[in-house]
ChimeraX commands (.cxc) that place a marker at each C-alpha (Angstrom):
marker #1 position 16.78,5.74,3.60 radius 0.5
marker #1 position 17.28,7.68,6.75 radius 0.5
marker #1 position 15.16,7.78,9.93 radius 0.5
marker #1 position 13.72,11.08,11.10 radius 0.5
marker #1 position 15.20,12.91,14.05 radius 0.5
marker #1 position 12.93,13.69,16.99 radius 0.5
marker #1 position 9.21,13.21,16.46 radius 0.5
marker #1 position 6.29,14.35,14.32 radius 0.5
marker #1 position 2.75,14.86,15.64 radius 0.5
marker #1 position -0.09,14.24,13.18 radius 0.5
marker #1 position -3.53,15.59,14.04 radius 0.5
marker #1 position -6.80,14.45,12.45 radius 0.5
marker #1 position -7.32,17.81,10.73 radius 0.5
marker #1 position -4.06,17.27,8.82 radius 0.5
marker #1 position -5.34,14.10,7.14 radius 0.5
marker #1 position -6.36,14.40,3.50 radius 0.5
marker #1 position -8.89,11.74,2.48 radius 0.5
marker #1 position -8.93,10.68,-1.18 radius 0.5
marker #1 position -10.18,7.70,-3.22 radius 0.5
marker #1 position -7.51,5.16,-4.15 radius 0.5
marker #1 position -6.48,5.07,-7.80 radius 0.5
marker #1 position -7.66,1.59,-8.78 radius 0.5
marker #1 position -10.42,0.63,-6.36 radius 0.5
marker #1 position -11.75,4.06,-5.31 radius 0.5
marker #1 position -11.51,3.20,-1.58 radius 0.5
marker #1 position -11.35,6.32,0.67 radius 0.5
marker #1 position -7.96,6.49,2.38 radius 0.5
marker #1 position -5.75,8.91,4.28 radius 0.5
marker #1 position -1.98,8.66,4.51 radius 0.5
marker #1 position -0.79,9.35,8.05 radius 0.5
marker #1 position 2.88,9.54,7.30 radius 0.5
marker #1 position 3.06,11.44,4.01 radius 0.5
marker #1 position 3.41,14.72,5.94 radius 0.5
marker #1 position 6.14,13.44,8.25 radius 0.5
marker #1 position 8.83,12.72,5.69 radius 0.5
marker #1 position 9.27,9.14,6.87 radius 0.5
marker #1 position 11.14,6.97,4.38 radius 0.5
marker #1 position 11.07,3.84,6.54 radius 0.5
marker #1 position 7.41,3.42,7.44 radius 0.5
marker #1 position 3.99,3.86,5.89 radius 0.5
marker #1 position 0.64,4.06,7.70 radius 0.5
marker #1 position -2.68,4.63,5.99 radius 0.5
marker #1 position -6.32,4.58,7.06 radius 0.5
marker #1 position -8.67,2.72,4.70 radius 0.5
marker #1 position -12.45,3.21,4.99 radius 0.5
marker #1 position -14.04,0.26,3.14 radius 0.5
marker #1 position -17.66,0.83,2.16 radius 0.5
marker #1 position -20.09,-2.11,2.23 radius 0.5
marker #1 position -19.55,-4.66,-0.57 radius 0.5
marker #1 position -16.12,-3.30,-1.59 radius 0.5
marker #1 position -12.53,-4.48,-1.82 radius 0.5
marker #1 position -9.05,-3.07,-2.04 radius 0.5
marker #1 position -6.47,-4.28,-4.57 radius 0.5
marker #1 position -5.28,-7.88,-4.68 radius 0.5
marker #1 position -1.52,-7.53,-4.25 radius 0.5
marker #1 position 1.75,-8.71,-2.73 radius 0.5
marker #1 position 5.04,-7.04,-1.88 radius 0.5
marker #1 position 8.65,-7.93,-2.59 radius 0.5
marker #1 position 10.23,-7.30,0.82 radius 0.5
marker #1 position 7.71,-5.32,2.90 radius 0.5
marker #1 position 5.66,-6.82,5.70 radius 0.5
marker #1 position 2.29,-5.20,6.38 radius 0.5
marker #1 position 0.24,-5.04,9.57 radius 0.5
marker #1 position -3.54,-4.79,9.16 radius 0.5
marker #1 position -5.50,-3.49,12.18 radius 0.5
marker #1 position -9.28,-3.06,12.41 radius 0.5
marker #1 position -10.30,0.20,14.11 radius 0.5
marker #1 position -14.06,0.07,13.44 radius 0.5
marker #1 position -16.36,-2.72,12.29 radius 0.5
marker #1 position -15.49,-6.32,11.49 radius 0.5
marker #1 position -12.63,-6.74,9.04 radius 0.5
marker #1 position -12.29,-9.33,6.31 radius 0.5
marker #1 position -9.02,-10.14,4.55 radius 0.5
marker #1 position -8.07,-12.86,2.12 radius 0.5
marker #1 position -4.46,-14.10,2.33 radius 0.5
marker #1 position -3.76,-16.59,-0.42 radius 0.5
marker #1 position -6.68,-19.02,-0.35 radius 0.5
marker #1 position -7.58,-18.26,3.29 radius 0.5
marker #1 position -10.29,-15.74,4.21 radius 0.5
marker #1 position -10.00,-14.36,7.74 radius 0.5
marker #1 position -12.46,-12.43,9.88 radius 0.5
marker #1 position -10.67,-9.86,12.03 radius 0.5
marker #1 position -12.60,-8.42,14.99 radius 0.5
marker #1 position -12.52,-4.76,15.99 radius 0.5
marker #1 position -9.10,-4.04,17.51 radius 0.5
marker #1 position -7.70,-7.26,16.03 radius 0.5
marker #1 position -4.78,-7.37,13.64 radius 0.5
marker #1 position -2.94,-9.54,11.12 radius 0.5
marker #1 position 0.72,-9.40,10.09 radius 0.5
marker #1 position 1.25,-10.49,6.47 radius 0.5
marker #1 position 4.60,-11.47,4.95 radius 0.5
marker #1 position 5.72,-9.86,1.70 radius 0.5
marker #1 position 5.21,-12.76,-0.72 radius 0.5
marker #1 position 1.65,-13.53,0.39 radius 0.5
marker #1 position -1.18,-12.41,-1.88 radius 0.5
marker #1 position -3.58,-10.31,0.17 radius 0.5
marker #1 position -6.79,-8.39,-0.29 radius 0.5
marker #1 position -8.84,-6.50,2.27 radius 0.5
marker #1 position -12.53,-6.64,1.45 radius 0.5
marker #1 position -15.88,-5.85,3.02 radius 0.5
marker #1 position -18.70,-8.33,2.40 radius 0.5
marker #1 position -20.88,-6.79,5.13 radius 0.5
marker #1 position -23.50,-4.02,5.08 radius 0.5
marker #1 position -21.48,-1.73,7.40 radius 0.5
marker #1 position -18.39,0.38,6.76 radius 0.5
marker #1 position -15.06,-0.94,8.10 radius 0.5
marker #1 position -12.07,1.23,9.06 radius 0.5
marker #1 position -8.60,-0.34,8.78 radius 0.5
marker #1 position -5.18,1.01,9.74 radius 0.5
marker #1 position -2.53,-0.57,7.50 radius 0.5
marker #1 position 1.12,-0.12,8.48 radius 0.5
marker #1 position 4.12,-1.27,6.48 radius 0.5
marker #1 position 7.63,-0.55,5.36 radius 0.5
marker #1 position 7.81,0.67,1.76 radius 0.5
marker #1 position 9.25,-1.74,-0.85 radius 0.5
marker #1 position 12.52,0.13,-1.29 radius 0.5
marker #1 position 14.75,-2.78,-2.29 radius 0.5
marker #1 position 15.24,-1.46,-5.80 radius 0.5
marker #1 position 15.16,1.86,-7.64 radius 0.5
marker #1 position 12.69,2.65,-10.36 radius 0.5
marker #1 position 8.98,2.11,-10.86 radius 0.5
marker #1 position 7.08,-0.78,-9.31 radius 0.5
marker #1 position 6.90,-3.79,-11.61 radius 0.5
marker #1 position 3.14,-4.52,-11.79 radius 0.5
marker #1 position 3.81,-8.20,-12.54 radius 0.5
marker #1 position 5.58,-8.67,-9.21 radius 0.5
marker #1 position 2.92,-6.90,-7.12 radius 0.5
marker #1 position -0.34,-7.53,-8.95 radius 0.5
marker #1 position -1.11,-11.01,-10.29 radius 0.5
marker #1 position -3.66,-10.90,-13.09 radius 0.5
marker #1 position -5.93,-7.94,-12.50 radius 0.5
marker #1 position -5.39,-5.96,-9.28 radius 0.5
marker #1 position -9.07,-5.00,-9.37 radius 0.5
marker #1 position -10.41,-8.56,-9.28 radius 0.5
marker #1 position -12.77,-9.18,-6.40 radius 0.5
marker #1 position -12.49,-12.06,-3.93 radius 0.5
marker #1 position -14.95,-14.97,-4.17 radius 0.5
marker #1 position -16.85,-13.53,-1.20 radius 0.5
marker #1 position -17.98,-10.63,-3.41 radius 0.5
marker #1 position -19.06,-12.73,-6.42 radius 0.5
marker #1 position -21.72,-10.84,-8.37 radius 0.5
marker #1 position -20.77,-7.44,-6.91 radius 0.5
marker #1 position -19.62,-4.63,-9.19 radius 0.5
marker #1 position -16.71,-2.71,-7.70 radius 0.5
marker #1 position -15.19,-0.15,-8.09 radius 0.5
marker #1 position -18.06,2.20,-8.82 radius 0.5
marker #1 position -18.11,4.04,-12.14 radius 0.5
marker #1 position -16.26,7.33,-11.89 radius 0.5
marker link #1:1,2 radius 0.2
marker link #1:2,3 radius 0.2
marker link #1:3,4 radius 0.2
marker link #1:4,5 radius 0.2
marker link #1:5,6 radius 0.2
marker link #1:6,7 radius 0.2
marker link #1:7,8 radius 0.2
marker link #1:8,9 radius 0.2
marker link #1:9,10 radius 0.2
marker link #1:10,11 radius 0.2
marker link #1:11,12 radius 0.2
marker link #1:12,13 radius 0.2
marker link #1:13,14 radius 0.2
marker link #1:14,15 radius 0.2
marker link #1:15,16 radius 0.2
marker link #1:16,17 radius 0.2
marker link #1:17,18 radius 0.2
marker link #1:18,19 radius 0.2
marker link #1:19,20 radius 0.2
marker link #1:20,21 radius 0.2
marker link #1:21,22 radius 0.2
marker link #1:22,23 radius 0.2
marker link #1:23,24 radius 0.2
marker link #1:24,25 radius 0.2
marker link #1:25,26 radius 0.2
marker link #1:26,27 radius 0.2
marker link #1:27,28 radius 0.2
marker link #1:28,29 radius 0.2
marker link #1:29,30 radius 0.2
marker link #1:30,31 radius 0.2
marker link #1:31,32 radius 0.2
marker link #1:32,33 radius 0.2
marker link #1:33,34 radius 0.2
marker link #1:34,35 radius 0.2
marker link #1:35,36 radius 0.2
marker link #1:36,37 radius 0.2
marker link #1:37,38 radius 0.2
marker link #1:38,39 radius 0.2
marker link #1:39,40 radius 0.2
marker link #1:40,41 radius 0.2
marker link #1:41,42 radius 0.2
marker link #1:42,43 radius 0.2
marker link #1:43,44 radius 0.2
marker link #1:44,45 radius 0.2
marker link #1:45,46 radius 0.2
marker link #1:46,47 radius 0.2
marker link #1:47,48 radius 0.2
marker link #1:48,49 radius 0.2
marker link #1:49,50 radius 0.2
marker link #1:50,51 radius 0.2
marker link #1:51,52 radius 0.2
marker link #1:52,53 radius 0.2
marker link #1:53,54 radius 0.2
marker link #1:54,55 radius 0.2
marker link #1:55,56 radius 0.2
marker link #1:56,57 radius 0.2
marker link #1:57,58 radius 0.2
marker link #1:58,59 radius 0.2
marker link #1:59,60 radius 0.2
marker link #1:60,61 radius 0.2
marker link #1:61,62 radius 0.2
marker link #1:62,63 radius 0.2
marker link #1:63,64 radius 0.2
marker link #1:64,65 radius 0.2
marker link #1:65,66 radius 0.2
marker link #1:66,67 radius 0.2
marker link #1:67,68 radius 0.2
marker link #1:68,69 radius 0.2
marker link #1:69,70 radius 0.2
marker link #1:70,71 radius 0.2
marker link #1:71,72 radius 0.2
marker link #1:72,73 radius 0.2
marker link #1:73,74 radius 0.2
marker link #1:74,75 radius 0.2
marker link #1:75,76 radius 0.2
marker link #1:76,77 radius 0.2
marker link #1:77,78 radius 0.2
marker link #1:78,79 radius 0.2
marker link #1:79,80 radius 0.2
marker link #1:80,81 radius 0.2
marker link #1:81,82 radius 0.2
marker link #1:82,83 radius 0.2
marker link #1:83,84 radius 0.2
marker link #1:84,85 radius 0.2
marker link #1:85,86 radius 0.2
marker link #1:86,87 radius 0.2
marker link #1:87,88 radius 0.2
marker link #1:88,89 radius 0.2
marker link #1:89,90 radius 0.2
marker link #1:90,91 radius 0.2
marker link #1:91,92 radius 0.2
marker link #1:92,93 radius 0.2
marker link #1:93,94 radius 0.2
marker link #1:94,95 radius 0.2
marker link #1:95,96 radius 0.2
marker link #1:96,97 radius 0.2
marker link #1:97,98 radius 0.2
marker link #1:98,99 radius 0.2
marker link #1:99,100 radius 0.2
marker link #1:100,101 radius 0.2
marker link #1:101,102 radius 0.2
marker link #1:102,103 radius 0.2
marker link #1:103,104 radius 0.2
marker link #1:104,105 radius 0.2
marker link #1:105,106 radius 0.2
marker link #1:106,107 radius 0.2
marker link #1:107,108 radius 0.2
marker link #1:108,109 radius 0.2
marker link #1:109,110 radius 0.2
marker link #1:110,111 radius 0.2
marker link #1:111,112 radius 0.2
marker link #1:112,113 radius 0.2
marker link #1:113,114 radius 0.2
marker link #1:114,115 radius 0.2
marker link #1:115,116 radius 0.2
marker link #1:116,117 radius 0.2
marker link #1:117,118 radius 0.2
marker link #1:118,119 radius 0.2
marker link #1:119,120 radius 0.2
marker link #1:120,121 radius 0.2
marker link #1:121,122 radius 0.2
marker link #1:122,123 radius 0.2
marker link #1:123,124 radius 0.2
marker link #1:124,125 radius 0.2
marker link #1:125,126 radius 0.2
marker link #1:126,127 radius 0.2
marker link #1:127,128 radius 0.2
marker link #1:128,129 radius 0.2
marker link #1:129,130 radius 0.2
marker link #1:130,131 radius 0.2
marker link #1:131,132 radius 0.2
marker link #1:132,133 radius 0.2
marker link #1:133,134 radius 0.2
marker link #1:134,135 radius 0.2
marker link #1:135,136 radius 0.2
marker link #1:136,137 radius 0.2
marker link #1:137,138 radius 0.2
marker link #1:138,139 radius 0.2
marker link #1:139,140 radius 0.2
marker link #1:140,141 radius 0.2
marker link #1:141,142 radius 0.2
marker link #1:142,143 radius 0.2
marker link #1:143,144 radius 0.2
marker link #1:144,145 radius 0.2
marker link #1:145,146 radius 0.2
marker link #1:146,147 radius 0.2
marker link #1:147,148 radius 0.2
view
């Protein structure tokens, strides 16, 4: 992995929003157009009563920052409320899941270093315990993701 030389400007009109593969959460990858191999940064727009995947990493730390709304994240057995412009740094081995148990949309910026400690495909057993689409207890009775 090699750092970029110089700098790369990313403007809002360059962002491509798409639903995530498993949970259908709208997201936009800030750094995919820059060629960075050392850093990832993605916007996640969580609709009301939704959640992202339950997951962990092998070596990558992640920083979760709330841009709009009131964020909710479960780390292990602990559920945290993160105010607008608040953030949480999560170590690689910790199970984490961003969710939204409110009636308003929440916009997160999630920044991390890719798990590049080994070559080959990601081993789902290391990153996703059980089902990655399971919802946190705070969303009991909710059906997510929506039918495609």
